C-alpha positions in Angstrom: -8.0 -0.3 7.5 -4.8 1.3 6.2 -1.6 0.4 6.8 2.5 1.2 6.5 5.4 0.2 6.7 8.8 2.0 6.6 10.5 -0.8 5.3 8.2 -0.5 2.2 10.0 2.9 1.3 13.3 1.6 1.7 13.9 2.5 5.4 16.1 0.3 7.4 13.3 0.7 10.5 10.6 -1.9 11.6 7.8 0.6 12.1 4.5 -0.5 10.9 1.2 1.0 11.8 -2.6 1.0 10.8 -5.3 3.1 11.7 -9.1 3.5 11.0 -8.7 6.4 8.4 -6.2 7.4 6.0 -5.9 10.9 8.0 -5.3 9.2 11.4 -2.3 6.8 9.5 -0.9 9.9 8.1 -0.6 11.8 11.6 0.9 8.5 12.8 3.6 8.4 10.1 4.1 12.1 10.5 4.8 11.7 14.2 6.8 8.4 13.9 9.0 10.5 11.1 9.5 13.4 13.6 10.3 11.2 16.8 12.3 8.0 14.9 14.0 9.8 11.8 14.2 13.4 13.0 12.2 15.1 10.3 10.5 18.1 11.2 8.6 18.2 7.7 8.2 15.0 5.4 9.8 16.1 2.1 7.5 16.0 -1.1 9.3 13.0 -2.4 9.2 10.7 0.5 5.3 11.9 1.0 4.8 10.6 -2.4 6.6 7.3 -1.6 4.4 6.9 1.6 1.3 7.6 -0.2 2.0 5.0 -3.0 3.1 2.3 0.3 0.0 2.6 1.7 -1.9 -0.7 1.8 -5.7 -0.6 1.9 
């Protein structure tokens, strides 16, 4: 089950999530980024960091 933590990309944030698929995980991450960090879009460099930080 893929999982992600904001802290793994250097954010001072306690957000952690996991999902049954990578697609669902990315939806949860995007929703969190919008609601908690005010990101209407995720910049390419941050997206790359997120993808590298996802744990299988």
